[in-house]
GUTIDREN-678104 format. One record per residue (C-alpha): x negated, y, z; residue number from 1. Coordinates in nm, 4 decimals. Example, Ala and Ser with C-alpha at 12.3 -4.5 7.8 and 13.67 -1.06 7.14 Angstrom:
<kekes>
+----------+----------+----------+-----+
!       xx !       yy !       zz ! num !
+----------+----------+----------+-----+
!  -1.2300 !  -0.4500 !   0.7800 !   1 !
!  -1.3670 !  -0.1060 !   0.7140 !   2 !
+----------+----------+----------+-----+
</kekes>
This chain:
<kekes>
+----------+----------+----------+-----+
!       xx !       yy !       zz ! num !
+----------+----------+----------+-----+
!  -2.9977 !   3.4169 !   3.4381 !   1 !
!  -2.7127 !   3.5976 !   3.3258 !   2 !
!  -2.9227 !   3.6431 !   2.9880 !   3 !
!  -3.0085 !   3.2837 !   2.9962 !   4 !
!  -2.6616 !   3.1724 !   3.1087 !   5 !
!  -2.4959 !   3.3828 !   2.7411 !   6 !
!  -2.7992 !   3.2087 !   2.5233 !   7 !
!  -2.6178 !   2.8581 !   2.6246 !   8 !
!  -2.2678 !   3.0719 !   2.5656 !   9 !
!  -2.4427 !   3.0701 !   2.2007 !  10 !
!  -2.6123 !   2.7517 !   2.1866 !  11 !
!  -2.3204 !   2.6095 !   2.2334 !  12 !
!  -2.0927 !   2.7481 !   1.9927 !  13 !
!  -1.9539 !   2.4857 !   1.7694 !  14 !
!  -2.1152 !   2.5052 !   1.3674 !  15 !
!  -1.7354 !   2.4096 !   1.2558 !  16 !
!  -1.6462 !   2.7573 !   1.3894 !  17 !
!  -1.6798 !   2.9288 !   1.0644 !  18 !
!  -1.6937 !   3.3032 !   1.0503 !  19 !
!  -1.4022 !   3.4162 !   0.9566 !  20 !
!  -1.2169 !   3.2703 !   1.2219 !  21 !
!  -1.4014 !   3.5272 !   1.4043 !  22 !
!  -1.2590 !   3.8303 !   1.1674 !  23 !
!  -0.9272 !   3.7647 !   1.2138 !  24 !
!  -0.9326 !   3.7369 !   1.6099 !  25 !
!  -1.1141 !   4.1006 !   1.6200 !  26 !
!  -0.8406 !   4.3524 !   1.5616 !  27 !
!  -1.1728 !   4.5760 !   1.4301 !  28 !
!  -1.2608 !   4.3411 !   1.2095 !  29 !
!  -0.9361 !   4.1989 !   1.1072 !  30 !
!  -0.8049 !   4.5807 !   1.0258 !  31 !
!  -1.1654 !   4.6252 !   0.8339 !  32 !
!  -1.0547 !   4.3086 !   0.6355 !  33 !
!  -0.7025 !   4.4020 !   0.5835 !  34 !
!  -0.8494 !   4.8034 !   0.4898 !  35 !
!  -1.1067 !   4.7064 !   0.2201 !  36 !
!  -1.0747 !   4.3371 !   0.0923 !  37 !
!  -0.6893 !   4.3224 !   0.0147 !  38 !
!  -0.6022 !   4.5662 !  -0.2172 !  39 !
!  -0.2773 !   4.6093 !  -0.1160 !  40 !
!  -0.2332 !   5.0486 !  -0.0807 !  41 !
!  -0.0070 !   5.0141 !   0.2125 !  42 !
!  -0.2560 !   4.8537 !   0.4237 !  43 !
!  -0.5237 !   5.0915 !   0.3571 !  44 !
!  -0.4229 !   5.2310 !   0.6417 !  45 !
!  -0.4262 !   4.9728 !   0.9250 !  46 !
!  -0.6630 !   5.0410 !   1.2295 !  47 !
!  -0.7642 !   4.7603 !   1.5159 !  48 !
!  -0.4243 !   4.8661 !   1.7168 !  49 !
!  -0.2055 !   4.8269 !   1.4950 !  50 !
!  -0.2575 !   4.4921 !   1.4907 !  51 !
!  -0.0682 !   4.2263 !   1.6579 !  52 !
!  -0.1746 !   3.8690 !   1.7429 !  53 !
!   0.0759 !   3.6245 !   1.7312 !  54 !
!  -0.0999 !   3.2809 !   1.6252 !  55 !
!   0.0255 !   3.1275 !   1.9844 !  56 !
!   0.3639 !   3.0935 !   1.9090 !  57 !
!   0.3492 !   2.8711 !   1.5975 !  58 !
!   0.0536 !   2.6749 !   1.8231 !  59 !
!   0.2898 !   2.3064 !   1.7238 !  60 !
!   0.2096 !   2.3542 !   1.3424 !  61 !
!  -0.2059 !   2.3325 !   1.4671 !  62 !
!  -0.1655 !   1.9220 !   1.4620 !  63 !
!  -0.4492 !   1.8841 !   1.2063 !  64 !
!  -0.6877 !   2.0891 !   1.3466 !  65 !
!  -0.5455 !   2.4507 !   1.1840 !  66 !
!  -0.6688 !   2.6705 !   1.4388 !  67 !
!  -0.8091 !   2.9093 !   1.2083 !  68 !
!  -0.4426 !   3.0019 !   1.0483 !  69 !
!  -0.3501 !   3.3000 !   1.2592 !  70 !
!  -0.0938 !   3.4671 !   1.2461 !  71 !
!  -0.0657 !   3.8378 !   1.2916 !  72 !
!   0.2263 !   4.1166 !   1.3313 !  73 !
!   0.0837 !   4.4468 !   1.1276 !  74 !
!   0.2782 !   4.8104 !   1.2535 !  75 !
!   0.2624 !   5.0490 !   0.9067 !  76 !
!   0.4165 !   5.3933 !   0.8600 !  77 !
!   0.6143 !   5.4776 !   0.5730 !  78 !
!   0.7870 !   5.6916 !   0.4849 !  79 !
!   0.7844 !   5.8750 !   0.8238 !  80 !
!   0.9178 !   5.5141 !   0.9933 !  81 !
!   0.6848 !   5.2325 !   1.1201 !  82 !
!   0.8136 !   4.8800 !   0.9335 !  83 !
!   0.6578 !   4.5446 !   1.0479 !  84 !
!   0.5108 !   4.2880 !   0.8103 !  85 !
!   0.3615 !   3.9633 !   0.9659 !  86 !
!   0.0375 !   3.8379 !   0.7432 !  87 !
!  -0.0289 !   3.4557 !   0.7899 !  88 !
!  -0.4711 !   3.4251 !   0.7677 !  89 !
!  -0.5828 !   3.1151 !   0.6972 !  90 !
!  -0.9363 !   3.0127 !   0.6699 !  91 !
!  -1.0932 !   2.7561 !   0.3691 !  92 !
!  -1.4035 !   2.5869 !   0.4534 !  93 !
!  -1.3562 !   2.2490 !   0.2937 !  94 !
!  -1.5826 !   2.1676 !   0.0495 !  95 !
!  -1.2522 !   2.0982 !  -0.1819 !  96 !
!  -0.9801 !   2.3183 !  -0.2511 !  97 !
!  -0.6664 !   2.2414 !  -0.0611 !  98 !
!  -0.3468 !   2.2030 !  -0.3566 !  99 !
!  -0.1437 !   2.1901 !  -0.0788 ! 100 !
!  -0.1906 !   2.5001 !   0.0291 ! 101 !
!   0.1251 !   2.6652 !  -0.0511 ! 102 !
!   0.3515 !   2.4000 !   0.1453 ! 103 !
!   0.1161 !   2.4861 !   0.4009 ! 104 !
!   0.2531 !   2.8190 !   0.3965 ! 105 !
!   0.6210 !   2.7855 !   0.3616 ! 106 !
!   0.5818 !   2.5956 !   0.6899 ! 107 !
!   0.4776 !   2.9162 !   0.8433 ! 108 !
!   0.6945 !   3.1120 !   0.6597 ! 109 !
!   1.0030 !   2.9497 !   0.7383 ! 110 !
!   0.8805 !   2.9605 !   1.1121 ! 111 !
!   0.7948 !   3.3079 !   1.1566 ! 112 !
!   1.1418 !   3.4465 !   0.9695 ! 113 !
!   1.3402 !   3.1576 !   1.2435 ! 114 !
!   1.1622 !   3.3669 !   1.5263 ! 115 !
!   1.1823 !   3.6920 !   1.4038 ! 116 !
!   1.5837 !   3.5820 !   1.3397 ! 117 !
!   1.6036 !   3.4498 !   1.7309 ! 118 !
!   1.4503 !   3.7635 !   1.9318 ! 119 !
!   1.6206 !   4.0160 !   1.6782 ! 120 !
!   1.9242 !   3.8043 !   1.8476 ! 121 !
!   1.8393 !   3.8605 !   2.1574 ! 122 !
!   1.8435 !   4.1889 !   2.1216 ! 123 !
!   2.1511 !   4.2466 !   1.8945 ! 124 !
!   2.4101 !   3.9488 !   1.9115 ! 125 !
!   2.5044 !   3.9028 !   1.5867 ! 126 !
!   2.2732 !   4.1252 !   1.3479 ! 127 !
!   2.2098 !   3.7825 !   1.1289 ! 128 !
!   2.5412 !   3.7734 !   1.0123 ! 129 !
!   2.5762 !   4.1486 !   0.9050 ! 130 !
!   2.5004 !   4.2803 !   0.4843 ! 131 !
!   2.2733 !   4.5258 !   0.5584 ! 132 !
!   2.0080 !   4.2441 !   0.8285 ! 133 !
!   1.6867 !   4.2638 !   0.6348 ! 134 !
!   1.4068 !   3.9602 !   0.7425 ! 135 !
!   1.0522 !   4.0923 !   0.7476 ! 136 !
!   0.7845 !   4.0988 !   0.4262 ! 137 !
!   0.5132 !   3.8003 !   0.5332 ! 138 !
!   0.2193 !   3.8108 !   0.3301 ! 139 !
!   0.0042 !   3.5125 !   0.3059 ! 140 !
!  -0.3819 !   3.5882 !   0.2593 ! 141 !
!  -0.6446 !   3.2939 !   0.1959 ! 142 !
!  -0.9512 !   3.3428 !   0.2849 ! 143 !
!  -1.2227 !   3.0791 !   0.1088 ! 144 !
!  -1.5169 !   3.0432 !   0.1501 ! 145 !
!  -1.5992 !   2.7610 !   0.0188 ! 146 !
!  -1.8520 !   2.8083 !  -0.3219 ! 147 !
!  -1.6189 !   2.6206 !  -0.5395 ! 148 !
!  -1.3277 !   2.7948 !  -0.7547 ! 149 !
!  -1.0132 !   2.7891 !  -0.5999 ! 150 !
!  -0.8018 !   2.5839 !  -0.8671 ! 151 !
!  -0.4692 !   2.4782 !  -0.6182 ! 152 !
!  -0.1369 !   2.5762 !  -0.7084 ! 153 !
!  -0.1033 !   3.0112 !  -0.5867 ! 154 !
!   0.3765 !   2.9811 !  -0.6281 ! 155 !
!   0.5582 !   2.6984 !  -0.4439 ! 156 !
!   0.7382 !   2.6744 !  -0.7690 ! 157 !
!   0.4694 !   2.5089 !  -0.8678 ! 158 !
!   0.4337 !   2.2018 !  -0.6603 ! 159 !
!   0.7931 !   2.1516 !  -0.7071 ! 160 !
!   0.9324 !   1.8741 !  -0.9845 ! 161 !
!   1.1590 !   2.0088 !  -1.2736 ! 162 !
!   1.0676 !   2.4106 !  -1.1438 ! 163 !
!   1.0674 !   2.4175 !  -1.5552 ! 164 !
!   1.4231 !   2.3225 !  -1.5358 ! 165 !
!   1.5776 !   2.5127 !  -1.1711 ! 166 !
!   1.3623 !   2.6926 !  -1.1261 ! 167 !
!   1.5786 !   2.9880 !  -0.9569 ! 168 !
!   1.7035 !   2.7783 !  -0.7551 ! 169 !
!   1.3581 !   2.6633 !  -0.6183 ! 170 !
!   1.1902 !   2.8526 !  -0.3055 ! 171 !
!   0.8957 !   3.0813 !  -0.5543 ! 172 !
!   0.6399 !   3.3124 !  -0.3271 ! 173 !
!   0.2297 !   3.3677 !  -0.4240 ! 174 !
!  -0.0112 !   3.3969 !  -0.1267 ! 175 !
!  -0.3352 !   3.5793 !  -0.1948 ! 176 !
!  -0.6477 !   3.4258 !  -0.2301 ! 177 !
!  -0.9556 !   3.6095 !  -0.1619 ! 178 !
!  -1.2702 !   3.4035 !  -0.1993 ! 179 !
!  -1.5815 !   3.4935 !  -0.0117 ! 180 !
!  -1.7842 !   3.3986 !  -0.3897 ! 181 !
!  -1.6335 !   3.6379 !  -0.6001 ! 182 !
!  -1.8407 !   3.9118 !  -0.4241 ! 183 !
!  -2.2160 !   3.9747 !  -0.5244 ! 184 !
!  -2.4414 !   4.0690 !  -0.2218 ! 185 !
!  -2.5149 !   4.4213 !  -0.3172 ! 186 !
!  -2.0413 !   4.4550 !  -0.4066 ! 187 !
!  -2.0842 !   4.3603 !  -0.0041 ! 188 !
!  -2.3681 !   4.6249 !   0.0768 ! 189 !
!  -2.1837 !   4.8958 !  -0.1083 ! 190 !
!  -1.8867 !   4.8304 !   0.1478 ! 191 !
!  -2.1523 !   4.9725 !   0.4434 ! 192 !
!  -1.9096 !   4.8235 !   0.7103 ! 193 !
!  -1.9761 !   4.5531 !   0.9784 ! 194 !
!  -1.7210 !   4.2740 !   0.7761 ! 195 !
!  -1.9717 !   4.2784 !   0.5228 ! 196 !
!  -2.3039 !   4.2061 !   0.6707 ! 197 !
!  -2.1109 !   3.8874 !   0.8853 ! 198 !
!  -1.9634 !   3.7784 !   0.4729 ! 199 !
!  -2.3525 !   3.8055 !   0.3759 ! 200 !
!  -2.3953 !   3.5735 !   0.6771 ! 201 !
!  -2.1347 !   3.3708 !   0.5597 ! 202 !
!  -2.2519 !   3.2814 !   0.1857 ! 203 !
!  -2.5955 !   3.1862 !   0.3936 ! 204 !
!  -2.6151 !   2.8213 !   0.3385 ! 205 !
!  -3.0417 !   2.7931 !   0.4010 ! 206 !
!  -3.3604 !   2.8353 !   0.4797 ! 207 !
!  -3.4384 !   2.9785 !   0.1753 ! 208 !
!  -3.0869 !   3.1891 !   0.1174 ! 209 !
!  -3.1372 !   3.3885 !   0.4690 ! 210 !
!  -3.4970 !   3.4936 !   0.2847 ! 211 !
!  -3.2747 !   3.7278 !   0.0801 ! 212 !
!  -3.1813 !   3.9391 !   0.4173 ! 213 !
!  -3.5349 !   4.1064 !   0.3857 ! 214 !
!  -3.4104 !   4.2550 !   0.0747 ! 215 !
!  -3.1097 !   4.4316 !   0.2088 ! 216 !
!  -3.1808 !   4.8135 !   0.2236 ! 217 !
!  -3.2573 !   4.9480 !   0.5520 ! 218 !
!  -3.0485 !   5.2266 !   0.5627 ! 219 !
!  -2.7474 !   4.9424 !   0.4905 ! 220 !
!  -2.8579 !   4.8335 !   0.8054 ! 221 !
!  -2.9376 !   5.0719 !   0.9972 ! 222 !
!  -2.6275 !   5.2400 !   0.9810 ! 223 !
!  -2.4110 !   4.9487 !   1.0940 ! 224 !
!  -2.6527 !   4.8664 !   1.3751 ! 225 !
!  -2.6222 !   5.2549 !   1.5008 ! 226 !
!  -2.2392 !   5.3179 !   1.4539 ! 227 !
!  -2.0882 !   4.9510 !   1.5540 ! 228 !
!  -1.9030 !   4.9109 !   1.8800 ! 229 !
!  -2.1183 !   4.7217 !   2.1593 ! 230 !
!  -1.8508 !   4.3821 !   2.0947 ! 231 !
!  -1.8710 !   4.3570 !   1.6993 ! 232 !
!  -2.2561 !   4.3555 !   1.7276 ! 233 !
!  -2.1988 !   4.0907 !   1.9730 ! 234 !
!  -1.9873 !   3.8743 !   1.7727 ! 235 !
!  -2.2575 !   3.9700 !   1.5206 ! 236 !
!  -2.5721 !   3.7529 !   1.7151 ! 237 !
!  -2.3023 !   3.4827 !   1.8344 ! 238 !
!  -2.2485 !   3.3873 !   1.4558 ! 239 !
!  -2.6162 !   3.4638 !   1.3276 ! 240 !
!  -2.7216 !   3.2267 !   1.6361 ! 241 !
!  -2.4579 !   2.9342 !   1.4997 ! 242 !
!  -2.6760 !   2.9626 !   1.1288 ! 243 !
!  -2.9988 !   2.9974 !   1.2593 ! 244 !
!  -2.8909 !   2.6702 !   1.4759 ! 245 !
!  -2.8006 !   2.5325 !   1.1813 ! 246 !
!  -3.1352 !   2.5551 !   1.0362 ! 247 !
!  -3.3049 !   2.3935 !   1.2868 ! 248 !
!  -3.5316 !   2.7411 !   1.4373 ! 249 !
!  -3.6365 !   2.7521 !   1.8194 ! 250 !
!  -3.4441 !   2.8441 !   2.0841 ! 251 !
!  -3.6457 !   3.0235 !   2.1962 ! 252 !
!  -3.6756 !   3.2727 !   1.8335 ! 253 !
!  -3.3082 !   3.2376 !   1.8538 ! 254 !
!  -3.2790 !   3.4245 !   2.1833 ! 255 !
!  -3.5495 !   3.6982 !   1.9949 ! 256 !
!  -3.3427 !   3.7877 !   1.7397 ! 257 !
!  -2.9614 !   3.7797 !   1.8708 ! 258 !
!  -3.1069 !   3.9970 !   2.1834 ! 259 !
!  -3.2557 !   4.2797 !   1.8879 ! 260 !
!  -2.9131 !   4.2584 !   1.7403 ! 261 !
!  -2.7193 !   4.3542 !   2.0245 ! 262 !
!  -3.0258 !   4.6379 !   2.1066 ! 263 !
!  -2.9481 !   4.7222 !   1.7508 ! 264 !
!  -3.2920 !   4.6278 !   1.5454 ! 265 !
!  -3.1313 !   4.5440 !   1.3260 ! 266 !
!  -3.4321 !   4.6091 !   1.0021 ! 267 !
!  -3.7246 !   4.5410 !   1.2869 ! 268 !
!  -3.5681 !   4.2293 !   1.3240 ! 269 !
!  -3.5590 !   4.1068 !   0.9235 ! 270 !
!  -3.9112 !   4.2127 !   0.8689 ! 271 !
!  -4.0284 !   3.9942 !   1.0429 ! 272 !
!  -3.7879 !   3.7059 !   1.0285 ! 273 !
!  -3.9062 !   3.4268 !   0.7719 ! 274 !
!  -3.6418 !   3.1626 !   0.7278 ! 275 !
!  -3.7430 !   2.8032 !   0.7854 ! 276 !
!  -3.6591 !   2.4272 !   0.9075 ! 277 !
!  -3.8762 !   2.3610 !   1.1871 ! 278 !
!  -3.7238 !   2.0609 !   1.3100 ! 279 !
!  -3.6447 !   1.9367 !   0.9431 ! 280 !
!  -3.9871 !   1.9116 !   0.8598 ! 281 !
!  -4.0868 !   1.7359 !   1.2350 ! 282 !
!  -3.9005 !   1.4449 !   1.1968 ! 283 !
!  -3.9871 !   1.3537 !   0.8459 ! 284 !
!  -4.3747 !   1.4324 !   0.9245 ! 285 !
!  -4.2979 !   1.1640 !   1.1773 ! 286 !
!  -4.1299 !   0.9657 !   0.9740 ! 287 !
!  -4.3815 !   0.9279 !   0.7181 ! 288 !
!  -4.5877 !   0.8789 !   1.0354 ! 289 !
!  -4.3748 !   0.5814 !   1.0773 ! 290 !
!  -4.4183 !   0.3870 !   0.7330 ! 291 !
!  -4.7524 !   0.4660 !   0.7380 ! 292 !
!  -4.8019 !   0.2713 !   1.0261 ! 293 !
!  -4.6627 !   0.0030 !   0.9037 ! 294 !
!  -4.8161 !  -0.0130 !   0.6015 ! 295 !
!  -5.1378 !  -0.0640 !   0.7756 ! 296 !
!  -4.8946 !  -0.4394 !   0.9417 ! 297 !
!  -4.8885 !  -0.5300 !   0.5291 ! 298 !
!  -4.5600 !  -0.4807 !   0.2833 ! 299 !
!  -4.2833 !  -0.2614 !   0.4101 ! 300 !
!  -3.9831 !  -0.3380 !   0.2262 ! 301 !
!  -3.8246 !  -0.0740 !   0.0212 ! 302 !
!  -3.5212 !  -0.1067 !   0.2895 ! 303 !
!  -3.6993 !  -0.0099 !   0.6230 ! 304 !
!  -3.8861 !   0.2778 !   0.5019 ! 305 !
!  -3.5142 !   0.4506 !   0.3344 ! 306 !
!  -3.4052 !   0.3694 !   0.7128 ! 307 !
!  -3.6902 !   0.4995 !   0.8503 ! 308 !
!  -3.6309 !   0.8261 !   0.6170 ! 309 !
!  -3.2641 !   0.8597 !   0.6820 ! 310 !
!  -3.3407 !   0.9051 !   1.1026 ! 311 !
!  -3.2325 !   1.2096 !   1.1909 ! 312 !
!  -3.3387 !   1.1731 !   1.6301 ! 313 !
!  -3.7039 !   1.2701 !   1.6508 ! 314 !
!  -3.7137 !   1.1178 !   1.9944 ! 315 !
!  -3.5996 !   0.7831 !   1.8667 ! 316 !
!  -3.8518 !   0.8724 !   1.5771 ! 317 !
!  -4.1420 !   0.9070 !   1.8383 ! 318 !
!  -4.0747 !   0.6144 !   2.0119 ! 319 !
!  -4.0481 !   0.4137 !   1.6721 ! 320 !
!  -4.4299 !   0.5788 !   1.5933 ! 321 !
!  -4.5149 !   0.4471 !   1.9514 ! 322 !
!  -4.4144 !   0.1335 !   1.8788 ! 323 !
!  -4.5424 !   0.0595 !   1.4961 ! 324 !
!  -4.9093 !   0.2318 !   1.6712 ! 325 !
!  -4.8478 !  -0.0762 !   1.9101 ! 326 !
!  -4.7041 !  -0.3575 !   1.7014 ! 327 !
!  -4.8901 !  -0.6500 !   1.5542 ! 328 !
!  -4.6672 !  -0.7424 !   1.2895 ! 329 !
!  -4.3688 !  -0.6348 !   1.1198 ! 330 !
!  -4.2009 !  -0.8877 !   1.2645 ! 331 !
!  -4.2590 !  -0.7476 !   1.5902 ! 332 !
!  -4.2029 !  -0.4121 !   1.5370 ! 333 !
!  -3.8227 !  -0.5278 !   1.3724 ! 334 !
!  -3.8146 !  -0.7333 !   1.7160 ! 335 !
!  -3.9025 !  -0.4252 !   1.9288 ! 336 !
!  -3.6380 !  -0.1834 !   1.7309 ! 337 !
!  -3.3505 !  -0.3537 !   1.6347 ! 338 !
!  -3.1764 !  -0.0544 !   1.6058 ! 339 !
!  -3.3327 !  -0.0749 !   1.2445 ! 340 !
!  -3.0982 !  -0.2565 !   1.0143 ! 341 !
!  -3.1082 !  -0.3423 !   0.6435 ! 342 !
!  -2.7215 !  -0.2802 !   0.5166 ! 343 !
+----------+----------+----------+-----+
</kekes>
C-alpha cells in the first residue's frame, strides 16, 4: 500500500512543475547551484545550512502564477564576519523570453529592502536614518531552461525611455542569467554532482533525447548513486518520473524505473531502458484504423480525416472505431459521433 501511495504521488506531479523549481526548493541542490553554476567567488563555499528560504514573505507578488520564484537569505563568512546576501531566483521555462524581467526583479528588490528596513527598525529603532546604515546586497538570478537565446535587456535602465539622457537619475541594476542550454552534456557530466544530473534530465525534450543517457559514463552515475543523500535520490526519481509520464511510458515501467533510482541502481537502470512513446503510437494506429474503416464506406473528406488524426483520447478513438465498423455509411457514422465537427 505504501508503495502504491508513493507512486500516486509521483503520477499526480504537474508536468508544468519544472525540475528547475525543485533545485531552489532543496537547500542541498540550491547550495550546489550557487557554488558551481553562478560564477561568483564569494558563493563558492555556501552550504545548505547557510540558506534560509524567505519566499513566503513575498507571496503577494505571485499573482501571475509566479510560484516558481524564490527568495533566499544567504549567510556568508567574509573577513571573519557573517554577512547577509539575498538571492532572488527566478525560473523561466516558457518558450518565449520574458522581456519585462528587469521590472519584475525591481519589484522584488524594493519589497526585500523594505522588509529588511522594517526588521532593522524593530530591532534598532531609528537605525535606518543613521549615516552608517546600509541595505543588504541582492543578487537576482534568472535560471532559463528554454531553447531560444535570452535576448531581454538585463539592465532595468535599458527599459526606461530617455535613459540615454537621464541615465544618472534612473535606477540601474543587472540580473544574472544562467541558461541551461549553454552547458553541453559533457560539461555537466564533468561537474559530477547531483545537480548536473537533474540539469541533464531537464534538457531532455523527447524520447529520442532520453536514449542519450546510454552514453553517460558509468563512473559518473555510480558516484552520484552511491554518495547522494536519500532525499535527493527521491527528488531525482520524481523529476525523471514526470519526464517519463510526459513520454507516455506505462505506469508500471515508471515505477520500476524510479524504484531502481532510490535503490541506487543507476547504471543497470539506464542500460536496460529505451525511450519510446507507447500511447502516442497506439493513438496514431487507432486513428488510422478509424479512417480506413470509413474509407471502406466511401470517400472520406480530408477535414474529417485530419480531425480524426488529431484526436488524442484513446478511449474516444476506440469508440469511433467500433462505430465505424458498424456504420452503413459515413453519414450514419457522423450522426452517431457528432463531436467530430469540421471547422
